[in-house]
C-alpha positions in Angstrom: -22.1 -2.7 12.3 -19.9 -1.4 9.5 -18.3 -3.7 7.0 -14.7 -4.7 7.7 -12.4 -3.6 4.9 -10.4 -6.2 3.0 -7.0 -7.3 4.2 -4.1 -5.4 2.6 -1.1 -7.7 3.2 0.9 -6.8 0.0 3.8 -4.4 0.3 3.4 -3.7 -3.4 0.5 -4.7 -5.7 1.6 -6.3 -9.0 1.0 -4.0 -12.0 2.4 -6.1 -14.8 1.3 -9.6 -15.9 4.7 -11.0 -15.1 4.6 -9.7 -11.5 1.0 -11.0 -11.1 2.1 -14.5 -12.3 5.1 -14.4 -9.9 2.8 -13.5 -7.0 0.5 -16.4 -7.9 3.5 -18.8 -7.9 4.6 -17.4 -4.5 1.1 -17.9 -2.9 0.8 -21.4 -4.5 4.1 -22.4 -3.0 3.1 -21.0 0.4 -0.1 -23.0 0.3 1.7 -26.3 -0.7 4.4 -25.8 2.0 1.8 -25.1 4.7 0.3 -28.5 4.0 3.8 -30.2 4.0 5.6 -28.5 6.9 3.0 -26.4 8.8 3.1 -22.8 9.7 5.9 -22.9 12.3 8.4 -24.4 9.8 7.3 -22.2 6.9 10.0 -19.7 5.8 10.1 -17.1 3.1 13.3 -18.7 1.7 11.6 -22.1 1.3 8.7 -20.4 -0.4 11.1 -18.6 -2.8 12.8 -21.9 -3.6 9.5 -23.8 -4.2 8.2 -20.9 -6.4 11.5 -20.7 -8.3 11.8 -17.0 -7.7 14.6 -14.9 -6.1 14.1 -14.3 -2.4 13.9 -10.6 -3.2 10.7 -11.2 -5.1 9.1 -12.6 -2.0 10.2 -9.5 0.0 9.0 -7.2 -2.7 5.4 -8.4 -1.9 5.7 -9.5 1.8 7.7 -8.4 4.8 7.3 -11.8 6.6 5.5 -15.1 6.4 2.6 -13.8 8.4 1.8 -11.2 5.7 2.1 -14.0 3.1 -0.3 -16.2 5.0 -2.7 -13.2 5.3 -2.6 -12.7 1.5 -3.2 -16.4 1.0 -6.3 -16.1 3.3 -7.6 -13.2 1.3 -7.1 -15.1 -2.0 -9.0 -18.0 -0.4 -11.9 -15.7 0.3 -11.9 -14.4 -3.3 -11.8 -17.9 -4.7 -14.6 -19.0 -2.3 -16.8 -16.1 -3.4 -16.3 -17.1 -7.0 -17.2 -20.7 -6.3 -20.4 -19.7 -4.4 -21.4 -17.2 -7.1 -21.0 -19.8 -9.9 -22.9 -22.4 -7.9 -25.8 -20.0 -7.2 -25.9 -18.9 -10.8 -26.3 -22.5 -11.9 -28.9 -23.2 -9.2 -31.1 -20.2 -9.9 -32.7 -17.7 -7.6 -36.0 -19.5 -7.2 -34.7 -22.2 -4.9 -34.8 -20.1 -1.7 -32.4 -19.4 1.2 -32.0 -23.1 2.3 -30.5 -24.0 -1.1 -28.3 -20.9 -0.9 -27.1 -21.9 2.6 -26.3 -25.4 1.5 -24.2 -24.0 -1.4 -22.3 -21.7 1.0 -21.6 -24.5 3.5 -20.8 -27.1 0.8 -18.3 -24.9 -1.0 -16.6 -24.2 2.3 -16.3 -27.9 3.1 -15.0 -28.6 -0.4 -12.2 -26.0 -0.1 -11.5 -27.4 3.4 -10.9 -30.8 1.9 -9.2 -29.9 -1.3 -7.6 -26.4 -1.5 -3.9 -26.4 -0.6 -3.1 -24.7 2.6 -6.7 -24.0 3.4 -6.9 -26.3 6.4 -4.3 -24.2 8.2 -5.2 -20.7 6.9 -8.8 -20.8 5.6 -9.9 -17.1 5.6 -7.5 -16.1 8.3 -8.9 -17.6 11.4 -6.4 -20.4 11.5 -3.2 -18.4 11.2 -1.6 -19.6 14.5 0.3 -16.5 15.5 -0.5 -12.8 16.2 -3.6 -10.9 17.0 -6.8 -11.5 15.0 -7.2 -7.7 14.2 -8.6 -8.3 10.8 -11.5 -10.3 12.2 -11.8 -12.8 9.2 -15.3 -13.9 10.0 -16.5 -10.3 9.7 -15.0 -10.2 6.2 -16.7 -13.5 5.3 -20.1 -12.2 6.7 -19.7 -8.9 4.8 -19.0 -10.8 1.6 -22.0 -13.1 2.0 -24.2 -10.2 2.8 -23.2 -8.5 -0.5 -23.5 -11.8 -2.4 -26.8 -13.2 -1.0 -28.9 -10.1 -0.4 -30.1 -10.0 -4.0 -30.6 -13.7 -4.1 -32.7 -13.5 -0.9 -34.4 -10.2 -2.0 -33.3 -8.6 1.2 -31.6 -5.3 1.9 -27.9 -5.7 2.7 -28.3 -3.8 6.0 -26.8 -4.2 9.4 -29.5 -6.6 10.5 -28.7 -9.0 7.6 -25.0 -8.6 8.2 -25.4 -9.5 11.9 -27.5 -12.6 10.9 -24.7 -13.8 8.6 -22.0 -13.0 11.1 -23.7 -15.2 13.7 -24.2 -18.0 11.1 -20.5 -17.7 10.0 -19.2 -17.8 13.5 -21.3 -20.8 14.3 -20.4 -22.7 11.2 -16.7 -21.9 11.7 -16.7 -23.4 15.1 -18.6 -26.5 14.2 -16.8 -27.2 11.0 -13.4 -26.9 12.7 -14.6 -29.3 15.3 -15.7 -31.8 12.6 -12.3 -31.7 11.0 -10.5 -32.2 14.3 -12.6 -35.3 14.9 -12.1 -36.7 11.3 -9.6 -35.8 8.5 -12.4 -35.3 6.0 -14.8 -33.8 8.5 -17.1 -35.8 10.7 -20.3 -36.2 8.8 -22.5 -36.3 11.9 -21.1 -33.1 13.2 -21.5 -31.4 9.8 -25.1 -32.6 9.6 -25.8 -31.2 13.1 -24.2 -27.9 12.1 -26.4 -27.8 8.9 -29.5 -28.3 11.0 -28.5 -25.8 13.6 -27.9 -23.2 10.9 -31.2 -23.9 9.2 -33.1 -23.6 12.5 -31.5 -20.2 13.2 -31.9 -18.8 9.7 -35.5 -20.0 9.4 -36.4 -17.8 12.4 -34.9 -14.8 10.6 -35.4 -15.4 6.9 -38.7 -17.2 6.6 
């Protein structure tokens, strides 16, 4: 099972600080508008107006709103990785895989509740049009394999990657169910998801 390469949704990568700041404003505006109007009503013109940039600046980076949403999903994954890494650093390596799994799930839930646009896009699974060629959960599993292999003192091999892919797919399904049932995520479903993940991972990681 080979790692899935990161998404490349940008037409042109920013090279200057000003361009990078403009790209940040565009993605921030995209995230805010997703929460306000949804994906179907999202438009590149509305994003340009919200970000206070010329429409040409949006098209310099993105050919359409799907590419913009893909880039937002990739930024979400980068920010999620940073959050998990920082939490694990504060926690320390001696706490074991159960603590690491709780951190991984809790940070995902927190982004689900608070990060603009995340409820519609997350890491790419929720983008409501087009084929899922990028396989976002494979990207997440690859990232967690890289991130947690040292913490777990395990080789980041295909076996560990497959374990995390199964765990990510399971968590993805159950967390989305929890948020369909309740706006902040149904606590009982989340607790069941946590127990299910622990039971599966115990068989593999203990």
